[in-house]
Structures are given as C-alpha cells and as structure tokens.
N, C-alpha and C positions, 0 to 999 in steps of 0.2 A: 426482308430479316422478321422473326414470325412475332406480333405481340409484346406476347410474354419474353422472349429476347430484348426488344428493345426497350422495354418499362424496367428488365432491370439492367440494361445498360445505361439508361439516364437518370438510374437512379443510385447508380456508381459515379457518375458525372456531379451530380448533387452534393453525393456525400463526400466527393476528393471537394470540392469547392470548399464547399461547408468546411469540412477538416481545416483546408487551407485556409479562413478567414480563426480560424480558432486559436489557428498558429500566430496568425498574425497581429493579436488579438494579444497573448503572450508573451511576442518576443517584445525582450527575449531577458531569459529565465536565468541568464549565466550570463558571466561576462563576456565582453566583445570585442577583437582580434584586431585588431588594425596596421594590419602591416604599411613599412618605409623604406622600400626596393634601394635603398643608401644604408649610409654609417650614418651615427647621429653629430650634430654641427651644420646639415648641411637649410638650408629653406624648407623640401618635401618636411625633414623632421621638424625642423621648426613650426609650420601651420601645423602641421600631424600636433603635435603636443599643445599647440594653442587648442582646438579643437576638441580635444579625446575628452578634455574632462567634464565642460558644460552641454558635448555632445553624452556623457556617458549618466552625469545628472537629467538631463532631459528624458533617457529613455528609462529609466531606472535600472539601471549596469552598469560597467566602469566600463568603460573604453579602454582595454592597453596597448599601450605605442609596442608597439616590436620589431626592432630590425633586420633587415636583410637582404645585405649590403650583398654584392656583385655582376658582374657581368652589366654592368650600365644600366642598372636598370630591372637587367630582362631572370637574377636569381630570386626575386622578390616580390614581381610579378609571379610569376612562371610559382606558384606558389599557394598565390592566392587564384590565380586560374583552377591549377589543382582539386583547390577546394571543398567544399561537399559546398553544396548550395542548399543553406538554412542558415544563412547572414549572420555567424557568428564570426566569422575570418574575411574580413575585405581587407581591402588593396590600398592605399594615394595612391595614384594615378598620375603621370608627369607624364614630360608632351614627350621626354626621353623617353623611359618603359612603355608608352604606348602608339610611337610614332618613328621619334630621332633614332631609337634603334629595335624595332620595329622594318624599320622601309630601309636599315644599310647591311641587317645581320639576315641573312636568307634561314641561316638554322637557329631563328628566335621561336622557342622552344609551346609559343603559341602566335591566332592569328588574334591582333587588337582586336580587331571590328566585332568579330565573331566567339571569342572565347572569355568574352566581359561582359557582362551586365553594368554599364553605367550609371553610377548613380547620381549625383551632385557634382559639379564642380565649384569648391568652397571656393577661392583666389586666384588671380592673377596677378603675374606679379612681369615687371619689368627685368630688363638684363642689361647685362653691364659690360662691357670690357675696361677691366685695373687691374694695375700694376705697381709692383713695389714701391715705394721712394727716391731708390738708385737704379732705381732705370733713366736709364738720359729725358726721357717727353714726358712733360709734364699737363699736355693736351692734343689734341686729333691730331691735328695740322703734325706737330714734331714726335709724334710720336707712329705717323703714316709715314712717314720724310724718315725715321731712322731706321723701320721694317724693311723700306725703297735700299739704302745705304748699305745694306747691313746683311743680305739675304743670309737665309739659317743662321746667324751669328745667336738670333734667339731662339727661347723657347714656351712653349703656353701649359697649362696644365689645366687639365676638366675630370667631372663626377665621371666617366669614364667612355672608352670607347663607343660612341653609339648614338654619345648620349647630348642633349641637347650643344651644350657649352660646345661640346665636340665638332658639330655638323653648323652650326653658326659660323665658328673660327673658322672653319676650311669652305663654307661661300663666301666670308667676310675676305681670307687667302685668292681665295681665284675674280673676286669684281674686284681685287686693288694691285693683285699683282704682286702677292707679297709673297713672303715664306718664312714660317715660324712650324717649332720642330714640335708635334705633337706629347705630350705628357698624357696618359689616360692615369687616372684611380680609382678609390674602393669610395665613390661618393664626393663632394664638392666640399665636404669638415675637411678631408687630410689632404685634398686639395687647397683647399687657401692656406691649412698652415705651412702646408714649404711654402706661397707664393711671399705669405706673409713674413717668412724667415729668410727670404732672398735665396730658398734654394731655383726659385722660378721665379721668373719678373714680370708671368703676364699669365692673366684668364678672365674668361669666360663666364664668370658667376652670374646667380638670381643677385635681384639689389637686397633682396630679408636677407642672407647668408653672408653678403661683400659689405652690409652694408654700416656696422658696429664699427666695421676696424679699417672702410672710408671716414668715418666720422673723426673716427682718434688717430689721425691723419697715416695710418701704419700700410692701408693700400692710396693710392695716384684713380680719381677716374679720370675716364679717359672719353669714354663712344656709353651713350645710354639707348634703350631699344625702346620703345617709352611711343602713345601717343602725344605726348608733348613733354618738351622738357621740365624732371618733376621739380619742384619748393625746394624739397630738400638736395635740389643739386641747380641750382640755375645757372651755373655758369659751365655743364655737364650737357652739349647738344644732344639731338636726336639720329642714331642711321641715316633719314630721313635726311636729317637736314645737312649733314653732310652729302650726301647722293646717291646709299645705300640704301635705301628701302626696302631689300628681297632680307637685307636682313632683321627690319623692326617687328621681330615679333616676339611678344610676351610666350612668357608661361605658363599651362596651370594645372591646379595642385586640388583634384576631388579626388571623391572617393568611387571607388566602383566591386563591387564581386563579381562570384565566377559564374558563368552561363546559368541561366536557366536561374536564380536565385526569382523565388516571388513576389512579385507586386507588390502586395500590401509592403512587404520586407523593407522594401526598394524606398515605398512609399514615405514610407514609417521613418527612415533614416534621413531619408534629404529633409524630409518635413523637420527631421530634428536639428539635421542640425542647419534651415533657415533661422529656426528659431533661436538656434545660441548664435550666430555669429548680427542679429537683433539687441542682440542682449553689447550696449556701452560699452562696456569693460572689455567685450572678448575682442566686438570693428574694432577698437582704439589697439585692444596688442596684436589683431593683424592688420590696419595699416599703419602701424609707429615701424613695423617690420618694410615698407616701401610698397607694399602688396593691394590691389584691390577689388573689394568684396564683390563674388560672382551671387554662390550662393544657386545653380539656376538649375529648369529643370530636370529632370534622369533623361527626355528626350532632344532636351538642348544640347545636353553634355555628350550625348552620344553622337551628336550632330557635328560636334566638335569635335571632337578625337579623330573622325573619316576624313575632314577636313584639314585638318593638322600632316595627318599621316599622309592623303593624297600630296602634299607642299612635298613635304620631307622624302617621299618616291623622287617626282620629276627633279630634286634638287640634288640626290644618290643618284639618280641616272644623267642628267643634262653633267655633272663633277665629274664623271665617271669614282663615285667614292669608294674603298672597298675597305672592310674591314683589319687593320694594322697585321 
C-alpha cells in the first residue's frame, strides 16, 4: 500500500474513532427504549420498571419500558436483536430468552451468543414451585408424594414454552419420575393470575412475581432454587436440600443490546445501572422482591449467558425435550 493510501486509511480510522467517542459522549439525546420480552406483572417486568426510572435520570433521558410478549421471550428478544446498534433500543435479557428457549427451539430467530451485546446483569432471583391453596399438598414431602400417587392428574403453568419455568419443571419431572401437564402462557403475569385463581394448581416461577401472592396466602411455597433458604421463607427447603441440586438454578435479569453496540455506549449504560442500584432506595426495592443485586461487567454477563445456554442445551439433549 502506498504511503498516501495508508495515510488516508489511518485518517479515516481516526475520524471514525473520534466520531464514536463524540457519539458516546452525547448519548443519549432522546428516550431509550427498554424492551421486556414478557407481559406486564412478571419478574422481568418488575425488575425493568424498578431500574428504568433511576437509570433514565442518570443517563439524562427517559428509559421507557415496552412489553413485547410472545414465544416464551423470543418475540421481544428478536426485536432487540434486529434493532439498530445505536443504544436507543435495548432489551431485558432473561434465562428464558437467552438460554432456555434457544436451547429447545431450533427455529429461534437469533443466536443468543453472537447476535447481542451483553451490557450488565441487574439482578439474580431464586425460582420457586408454588401451588394454589386448594392443592392437597402444603410442603415438599406431601407435594412429591401427591404427584407420584396421581401421575397426569395435575397441570402446571409457565411463562411460555421454552421458558425457564418450563425447562426447570421438565428437569424436575425427569429427576423425580413424576408427570404433570404443561400449560404455557404469554408471560409469568397471566400464568400467575390463573394459578392464584385456581385454574391451574402449580407453577414454577421466579420469587419476585410469586412472593406477593405467597405473603398474602394466595399461593403456598413448596421448594426454592437458591444458594440457601430464603430469610423470607425459612421453612421452605432448597432443591439442593431435597436432593435435586441440578434444579437449584437462579434466574438473571440483565440488559443487552443488538450486536455491534459501541463499547462506549455499553460502558455508559453498565455504569448507569451500577450507579442506580447503589442508591439504597433502588437497592431495597429490588431486594424486597427477593432478588439479589449483581450489576456485573459486560464481560462477566456475556460469560454468564454463555454458561447458562450450554447448561440448557445439555438439559434439552439429555431429556430429549421438544417444543409442544
């Protein structure tokens, strides 16, 4: 390459770098959309709405939560993957949308590892099996005994086919030799409503969305997936305690953008989330749902997504799970 051509190329690279820095410094100049891939009322929606207002104040522009339910998180996640990589259309990443669903659905219209730019994991939450008060069992020993005694008699609700609640319950069934019919919904909110109403007796859900109903006595907690028993539910054992450690997995709720999001924008949003959760009021609101603050780095969140995806691919393969 001639010296003049090389100089021109280097000049273009330098201009691009300056332009990128200038864009990042000015970002955002308009409202930022945060897509929730589930219906209102579920844990994903709760965490997104808790973080959106303080994050918007830190960034200097409103962060607007938009619910895009469908396909167990696929519809909303696909919208984020297709977005222009300018930082104005971000999405909430869940285990369902970035690991469980892609692991079971070969037609998922995105690659969870290569089609997104992970930004940060806001929080991790325990999962729980809870039942309607009309269900005959009130504790874990009674629960598993009832299912074994009556194979096929009961059904369970989930946030959607391929969601974390679906795959975890199917894993649970395979390990305990029980059979419960799966009833998928368009999000945890609608599923919870029907379980509370007694239309479906069982649900494998995240703690934040289930806890208000447990506290009010409209749901009975059976067993949780968490590092140790929860202070709010001291009498409820973990899956590890009942000999089912493979099911003892927590969910994550993070923020990601489409592939190719500028590093400067990624770092700015990640720093904004970290600052937001350091506010005692915001931290308390998230922890009051039963979630644990994470706010890790983009690199750490990327590694977390990849690890979880690999786990669920193995679950699907081992259990020979198929879409309904």
